[in-house]
N, C-alpha and C positions, 0 to 999 in steps of 0.2 A: 213864873213860869206856871201857864194855868196847864191844865190836865187838857190831854186830847177830848177824854169823856164830857168836857164843857159844851166842846162844839157842837153848835145846833144847825140844822139843815134851813131854818128861818134866819140865822145870821149869815149863811152861804149865800143865799136867793135873795138877799133882801140888800136894798139901794148898788151902793157900788160894785159890793162883793158880787151881787148877781148878773152885775152886764161883764165884769170879767167872768165871772163862771161861765156864762153864756159865750163868751169870745173862746174860751178853751175847748169847751163842749162842742161848740161850731166848729172847729176844725176837724176832730175827728167824727162828727156827724157829717161832713159835705162829702167826705173821704168815704165814710161806710157807705151812706147812701147812693155816692156814684156806684159803690158796687154790685147793690144790689139791682138798680136800676139798669145798668148795661147786661147781668146775667139775663134778666128776664126778656129785655126786647132783642139779644143776640138771633134768635132764629129769625126773626125780621128783619135784620139789618142783613143776614145773608140770603135771604129770599130777596133783597131788594137791588144788592149789592155785588153778591156773588160772594164767593172767596172761602166754600165750606171748608177745602183743607186746611185754611187758618183759623178755625175755630177758637182751638183749644188756646192759639197765641195771641187771642185779644186777651186771655186774663195771665199766658203767663208774664207778655211784654210789661203787662201793667203793674203786675206783683212786684217783677224784678226790679223795674224802674221805682216803685215803693219801697225795695228793700235798700237800694243805692240813695234814695230822699232821706229816711231814716237814719241812716249812718253818716248822713252828711250831716244832718242838723244838728250836731254837737258845734262841731266847725264853724257854720254860716250864724250860731245864735252866739259865739263868743267873737266873729268877725264885726257883724252888724247890728247886733244888740234883738231885741226881741220885738218891737213893732216894727220894725224894715224885716227882719227873718221873717215873721208871718205874711209879710205883706207883698214880700218877693215870692213866697210859696203860694200864695193865692193866684199872684197872676201867673205862673206858670201854670197852675190848676186851671185857670180860667181859658189860658191862650190853647191848652190841650180840649177842652170841652168845647170850645169854639171851633175848633179842627174837625173833632168828632162830629159836630151838630152838620157840617156842611162836607164830611168827607164823599167824594165818589168814586170811590174804589177801596177795596180791603186794604193793600198795601199803603194806602193815604192813612187809613183807618187806624191803621196797625202802628204806623208813627206819630196819630194823635192822640194814641193811647198811652204810648210810651214817656208824652210831655204830661199828660196827664197823673199818670203813675209819679211820676217823681215830683211834681208839685202835691199828690195826694200823700206820698210819704214822707215828704218835711213838713207837712202840717201832721201828721198822725206824731212823726218825733217829737217836731217842737209841743204839741199841747199835754204830752207827758212830762216831757222836760223843765217845762217853764213854771211847771205846777211848783215847785220851792221860791221861782222867785217871784210869782206874781202872789202867794197866799202867806199868812202866820203857818207855822207848822202845825199847830193847834188844828188847823184847815185841811191838814195836807188828805186824812183821812177819807173824810165827806169828798173834795173834790175830783178824789180819784177816783170812786165811789159812781160817780154823776159825769165825767169824762169818760169814764168804761161802760156806763149804760147806753150810750148815744150808739152802741152795736143794735141795743135791742130796738130801739127809734127805729134806725135802717130797716132794722128786719119787715116791721109793720110799713111802714112809710114806703121803702124803694120799691117792691114789686106793684104797688099801687102804683107809683109814678110811670115806672116803666110800662107795669100791663096796660094802663088805659089808653097813653098814648101808642102802644102798637095794636091795639084793637081799634084804635082810630085809624088806621095805617098812617101813622105820623110819628116815627120811632125820632125823627131829628126831633121835635119837640121836649121829647124827655130828656136830651142833652142840655137844649137851651133853658128850661126850667132849671136846672140846677144853677144857672150862672146868676139869676137875681140874690138866690142864698148867700151864695160866695161875696158878690157886692156888699149885701149887708153886714156881713161879718167882718168886711174889711171896713166898715163905716165903725164897727165895735171895737174893730184894733187898734185904731188910728185913736179913737177918742179916749178909751180904755185903758189901755194896756201904756207902763210907762219902758221907755227904750232902755231897758235892763240887760246889763251883757251877764253871760254866764262865765264862771271863772275859767281861765284859762285849765285847759287836759291834752294830755299829748296823745290818751286814749283813741279819739277820733281819728286823726290824722294815722296812726302807725297801724289803726286794724282794717284802713281801709281797701288795703292791695290785697287781704285777707277778702275782706268783702266781694271786691273784683271778681275773685277767685269763684265764687260761690253763685255769684250770676252769670258767669261766662258758663260754668259747668251746666246750669241750666238753659242757655241757647243754645249750646251743644248739643243737647240732648232732643231740645223743640226743633232742631234741625235735619235730626232723626227722622219725626212725623211727617215731614211734605215728601215721604218717597212709600210706597207701598213694599217696598224690597225689604224682607226684613233683616238682610245683610246691614244694610244700612243703617234700620232701626237698630242693632246691635251695635254696630259704630258711632252711632249717637249716645248710647246710655252705658259704652263702654271709655265712650270719651271724656263725656261728664262724670263718669268715676272717677277718670284718671286726674280729674281738675280738681275734685272736694279733695282727693288722696293727698295730692301739696299742698291744696288748703291746710287741711290736717298736720299735716309734717309741720310746715311752718310756724303753725300756731304752737305747736309742743314746745316749738326752740326759741318761741319769742318772749323776750320780757313784759309785752303788752297784749295779751291775749285776747284773741275775741273769744272764747269759750275757757273756763276754767280747769283746774287739774282735775283729772278723771271723768273728762267729756265721753273720751276715745277710746272708753275700755266698758263693754257691758255687763265686766263682772264687778264693778264700782258702781253704790251707787248712782250716781250721777249720771254715767255712763245709761244706766236703765232707766232712769226718769227721763232724760232728754230723746231715750231712745222712743219711749213712750208715746213724748207730746210729737214727736216727729212724724211718728207714723198715725196717730191719729187725727194728725192736720193731714199727711196725704190721702187719707180717706175720705176726707171732707171737700176734695178738689173734684168729686164725682157732680156737684153739684151743678160744677158748670154746665152740664149736658143735659141732666134732667129737664129744666123747660123745655128742649129741643127735643127728646125722646116724647115726652107728655104731650108737645104741641103736632108731633108727626105722626107717632103710632095713634094715638086715643083720640085726635082731633079737639083736644083742650084749648080753650082761647089762652092768650098770651095771661091775660091776668089770673085767670085760676091757676096755671101752670106756674107761673111765680111765686103764689099762696103755698100750692101744694110744695112748691121748692124749699120756700120758707120755713118749712114745720122741721125740716132739720136744724135749720139755728134757733129755731123756737124750743126744739129739745135741748139744742144745747144748752141754753139759759135754764129751762126748767129744769135740768140734771143739776146743775150748777148749783143751784138755789136749793133744791133739797138734800143735799151730801156736803155742803158747807161745812154745815154745823154738827158732821159726825163724829164719833169718836176715833180714837186711833185705831181699833181693830177692825170699826167697820170701815173705815178707809182701806185697810188691807185689801179687805173683798173688797170694794166697790173698783179696787186698781184692776183687778181681776175681770169681775163681770161685767164692770161697763164698758170694755173693750168688747168683752164677749158679745153683748147685747150688740153693739156697733156692729160685728163682722157676720152674723146670725141677720141683720137686720138688711145691710146690702147683700147678701145671698140671697134675701127673700126678695128684695126689690131685683133683683137680675132673673127672678122668674117673674114676678107679676106685671114689672114695666115691658118686656118683649111679646106678653099675652096680650095679645092683639082682642081677646072674649071680654077683659076688664071692660071695654068702648064700646061694646054692642048689651049695654043695657042690664049688666050681672049684678048680684046682687056681692060681690067681692071686691069692691072698690074701697070698702073699709080696712081691709089688707093691706091695699097699698099706701093708705095713710098711718096706718099705725107703723107700716115699716118705714117709711120716709122720717116719721118721729123721732124711731126707736136708732137710727142711725146716730142723730143728735143729743138723745136723750141717755143713750150708753158712754159716749162722750163727756158729756157734762157731767156725770155721776164720778166720773173717773179724773175730769178737769183740775176739782179744789185740793185734791190730795198729792197730784204730782206735781203740783206747783209749790205748793207750801213744802213740800220734802224738798225741793231743790233749794229751799234757802237755808234749811239745814243740815242739806249734803255739803254746802260749799265749804272749800277750805277757807281756813282765818284767812280774811285780809281780800278774799274774792268773791263776799259775797256780792257786791254790786256788779261785776263782772258777770257772776251766775244769773242776776235776775234781769239783767240787760239782754242775756243770748235767750232767754226765752221770745223775744220779740223777734229779734235776726231768724232764731231756727223756724218758730213759727211758720212768720213769711216766706223763709227757704222750701220750707220742707210743700207749701199748700202751691208755688210756682212748680219746685220740683212735681207731684203729683199733677198740677198741668201737663206739664210735658209726657209725661208717662201716660195720662191720660189720652192728650193726641196720638201717642207714637200705635197706643194698644185699641183708639177706635179707628182710624187711618188703617192697621193691619189688619183689621175684624171687616171694612166694610163700609165704613160711616161715609166714606166719596165715593167709592167704588164697590158694587152699584149703587149705594147713597139709597134715597127715596127711605118710603117703611121698612122695605128688606133689608137695606144699609143699617137703618137705625136700630132693630130688634137685635139685630148679631153684634152690632158695636156698643147695646148697651148690656145683652149678655155677657159677651166677653171683658166689658171694665167692671162691671160690678162685682160680678164674681171674682175676678182677678183683684180686685181696692177690698175684697172683702178680706183677704189674708194681713192684711196692713195691722187691722187693730186687732185682730188674733193673734200675730207675731208679736205684737205691744203687750198680750199679756201673757205671751209664752215667757216673753223676758224681762217681767216684771218684778222675778224674784227677790234682785238685789234693791230693788226699789219699795217691797214691803218690809224690810227691815229693817228700814231708817226709823230712828226715834229721835227725839227732840232731845237733846241737851242740857236745857233748861223746864 
């Protein structure tokens, strides 16, 4: 067998390999671009059809449905085969996107986003899990890098698509514009992917109940955000926490685990690593509200607000690239320094975003831009070291479970972050009194409270920093 080092980009991107890789990368790209399009246009959406109190629900329901779709993708692949699984996923995504484009009200849009998220989650899961079915093993690292890079492409293109249509007053066209990409992807899938089937596995079916408990916990917390009563808010948080506890207890006693042994104790390396991954992912949920705050408080255009928000994702990418080849000792430092930088940057945003003076011609805009970049940069600096240490910390025989759990955990904590953000902003005036005053109050409360999440990740990182490769 040829060594993986002999696989080249030209081999992957030429001929039929190029079309196949485009099909798999396209599955992630369609989903990721849609995430940034929706985030950018959401302020225009609520201005048109109302539903400000459901602002965070747009992301919560989409991500929750994505978790379900991603969890179901192995089963779908087993039953339907590769080609038909992709086509069914694209059908769900296209139906959801079409319903988003014609939504007459916020409840209708939330239903549409749920359907869209289910299709997007299926596409996300299938794009990664089908790599081994489509390509020779020596090409896998290149394909994985290509597919993962689509999030970077989405960071550049999503805010542009959403911002341009929002500035034109045609936010619905932003959703319509995604459909031709989905149609082109369907043609690629039909012509280039053989209808291979994944080997049967019991894991996907046996963990579905626990995934449902996780998603239910997020929905219960989100329900608490619909009231300004702190008692109802607290009841939502407690209800969600109870469901997470029940999931963890069931997982610890299960033979087919969702998370590997050692996950549920922060004194273990795995528990510390997963806590770090989850807490920094929670912090990223603030980007849901950033475009709204920038447009309402500082009167920025949708396009500018979208791209400034994308600085967070851009910083994540830059940080990951800069730190990925660092030594083990440097990695130890970055696991602390990265989350601290992210937490300090969020706290700084809690000062700069509510500051009306920034939109009155002052020279301090650079501080706002650096703070946005710093949030993502801090996460990116720690991210590669957290992920690679998960592989070294997994119990023998549970390496695949440990790596698959990263995606589940990241999606869950992003949805959880959106739910908690909804509770915090509602309680601090986002809807009542609303407007500029409500946006300033809720921005300060949200950003200062969420700054604690990455700081806590740094505090709990002791066992994670003691991980050393066994080979």
